[in-house]
N, C-alpha and C positions, 0 to 999 in steps of 0.2 A: 432590404427594408424590413425591420422587425415587425412581426405580426402580434397584435395585442388583442385579447378578448376582454371586453368590459361587460360583466354580468350585472345587469340592473340598469334600467333606463330612467331613473329618477334624476333629480337635479345634480347630485354628486357624480353620478355616472356620466351625465352629459358634459359636465365641466371637465371631468378627467379625460373623456374622449376628445374634447376640443383641444386641451393642452397637448395631448399626445399627437394628434394630427398636425398641429402647428409646428411640431418638431420633426415631422417627416415620417411618422410611424403609420403602418397600415392597421386600422382599428376596425374591429367588428363588435357591435353592441347587441347583446342578447337581453330579452325581456320576457319574463314568464307570463305577464299579463297580455291583454288584448291591445293595449296601447301604452306608449311611454307616459311618464308622469310620476310614477311612484306614489308617494304620499301627498303629492300636489294634484290629486285627482279632481276633475271637474266635469262630471258627466252631464249630458243633456237630460233634463227632467222637465216635462211639460213645456217643451219648446224653448228652454233657455238653459245656459250653463249654470251649474250650482257647484260651488267649492265645498267638497265633502272631506277633504284632507286638511292640509295646513290652512289656517284661517286668514293669514296675512304674512307679510314679511317686513323686516326692518333692514336698514343698511348702516353699517358703522365703519367697517374696514375699507381702506381706499380701493383695493382691487375690486371688491364687490360693489362699492358705490359707483364705480365706473360702469359696471355692467348694468346697474339699475338706471343710471342716466341714459344709457343706450336704449333700454327698454322703454323708458318714459318718452324719450325723443322719438321713438318709432310708434308711439301710441299703444304699446302693448300693456303697459302698466301705468298706474296713476297714484299720486298721494291720496290716501283715503281719510285718515283721521289720526289725531294724536291724543284723543280722549276717549276712554271707555267708562261705562257705568260699572259699578261694583254692587252686586246684589248679595245680600246676606240676611240672616234672620233679624238683624238689627235695623234693616231698611236698605235704602238705596244711597250710594255715595258715588263719587266720580274720581277717576285718577288720570293724570296726564303723564305722558312719556314720549318716546321717540315717535316720529311719523311712521305710521303703518301704511304700507302700500298694498294695493289690490290690483288685479289684472282684469282688463275689460272683458276678455273671453275666458276667464278662469285661470288659475295659476298653472294648470297643465300646459296652457299655451306658451308659457315662458320656457318650460322644459323643451317643448318642440322647437322653439326658436333657437335654443342653445345647442340642440343636437346637430352635429356637423356631418352626420352620415346616416344611412338607412339603419333601421332597427329590425332585428329579427324577433318579432313578437310571437307569443304563444310558444316560447322556447324554454322549456323546463330543463334546467341543467341539474341532473341528479348527482353527478360526480364530475370532478374536474378532469378525470381521465378521458372524457369525451372531447376535450379541447386540445387541439394539437398546436396551439399558438406558442410564440416565444415567451410570452408573459401573460398573466391573468390578473384582472382587477375584479374584486368583489365590492360592488357599490350597492349596499343593502343594509337593513337593520342587522345588528350583531347576532341575534338568535338565528337568522337565516344564513348568515355567513359562517357561523359556527358549525352548521350542519355539513358544509362543504369543506371547511378547513379548520377542524377543531383546535389545531395547535398553532394557528397563525397569530393569536392575540389572547389577552386576558379579557374575555368578553363581558359586556354589561347586559343587564336585563332591561326589558322594555315593558311598559304598562299598556294594556289595551284601551281602546276607545271605540264606542259606536257613535257614529255621526247620524243624527236623525234630521232630515230636512222635512219641513212642513210648509204647505202653501195655503193661504187664505184668499178669499174673494176680495177682501179689502184689508188695508192696514188698520190695526186696532191696538197698538201698543205705544207707550211713551218712550221707550228706549230708542235712542237716536241711531247708533251705529253698531255697538256690540257691548257685551258685559262679561266681566269675570264673575263667576258664581262661587261664593265661599260658603263652606259648611252646609252644603246641600247633599243629601244622599244620592241624588240622581244625576245632576248636571254640574259641569265645571266651567262651561263657557257657552255663550250664545252670540251668534252673529246675525245681523240683519242683512241678508244677502242682497236685497234690493238696494240698500244703501252702499254696500260693498261694491256691487256691480255698477251702480249709478243709474239704474233703470227704474227704481222705486217699486219693484215687484214686491208683493206681500208674501215674502218667503223668509223664514227663519231657519237657521241651521244650529242645532244644539249638539254639543259634545258631552257625552256622558262621563261620569266619574269612572275610574278604573274598576271600582267595586261593582258598580251597576253593569259595566261591560262584561266582566267576568261571568256574571250570571246568565248572559245571553250569547256567548261566543258560538254555541251550537245552533242558535236560532236568533239572529240579529233582529228580526222583525218583532221578537218578543220585547225588545227595548222600546218600541214605539209608544206603547200605551203609557208607561211611567214617564218617558221623556216628554210627551205632549202634555200630560197632566202637570208636570213640573213647569213647563213653559207657561201654561195658562195660569198657574198659581203665582209664579214669580213675576209675570208681566201683566197680570190682571186682564187676561183675554177671555171674553165671554163665549165666543163661538168655537166649535171644533174646526180643525183645518179641513179644507176640501180634499187634500191629498197628503200623503206622507211617503217617505222613502228612508230606509235604513242601510247603512254601509258599515261593515265590520272592519276595524283595524286591529288585528291581533297584536301587532308590534307597532304601536303608535308613537310612544314617547320613551326615550331613554330615561331610566331612573338614576343613572350615574353617567360619568364621562370618562374619557381616557386621559384625564389630567392634561399635561403639557403636550401631548402628542396630537398632531394634525391628521395623521394617517398611520397605517402600518405598512411596512415594506420589508418582506422577508423572502426566503427562498423555499419553494416547495417542489418536490420532484425534479430538482435541478433547474428550475426557472424562477424568475421573480414573480412574487405573489403580493399584490397590494390590496389593502382594505381601506375603504373610505365611507363617510356618511356623517350624519348630524351628531352622533355621539363623540366624534373626534373634533373637539372644539376647545382649544386652549384659551381662546379669547372671550369665553362667556358661556351662557347656557345653550343647550341644543336648540337650533332654529334653522330656518331656511338658509340664512347667510352662512352658517357653519357648515351646512351640507355642501354648498357651492365651494367654499374655501377649501374644505377637505379634499374634494375631488380635484380641484384646480392644482393644489399643492402636490398631491400625489402624482398627477400627470406629469408635472415638471420633474419631480424626483425620479420617477420611473424612466422618463426620457433620458435623464442623466445616466441612470444605471445601464440603459440599453445603448448608450453612446450616440444618441441622435440629437 
């Protein structure tokens, strides 16, 4: 039975591990963080889960739609909204689009639901030489994968984001669910986490612009003051929040994609080496769905390569 190391326990890594195990491979998943989830992080803040990574997900491709139907059927995810506000210097508008889904216990819970095996957390893989497996998968943002296998792909850059969560004693904004923010120096997106979670908690999560994030990568808490000031200005909030929390995403969003490629599968040190993640998205822009599809498709292709 071939042994495969999947490095990275985000959604693409979970989908890849599931596909490999379904074909009879022995899979070991490694995660550098303290818990699986990757950029679908949802830590507990002041007694409730708060999504600090991906804000929502959509479903278009049939394979992923089937997964989403399973999540909603199990009560793990729910349709949230198809309409967002748009905030700009010209005022407030609204835009409609596909149904956005949220997770009752935070998006990280969906990654946990997909992981078919135990994860070795706090596992920092500094070099692929420490892995004695028959094949290796790198399920992570390109800049991190490039450090381990610089010749494996033509890598794309990622923009940073700092997510700032802020909680109030009462709700005091007119925004219903979430808002895209245009032409603002500090914020690019705001989500009402109480609406997203369905518990009406007075909690907002703001995603900074890449420019604002770059100024505070060494001190994410430094982004709290300008982010909260922007929230209060954009949403006409009188009171200061009762609490705040900042989370740095150094590699938050791909600034480009890998074109028509869903994944990379090459050979390194005499064994198959695969790379997957949200930047490998031939059917659209990088998103949660593209991360799952990339991992799922790589798992199937790698199983074919291993003859399982």
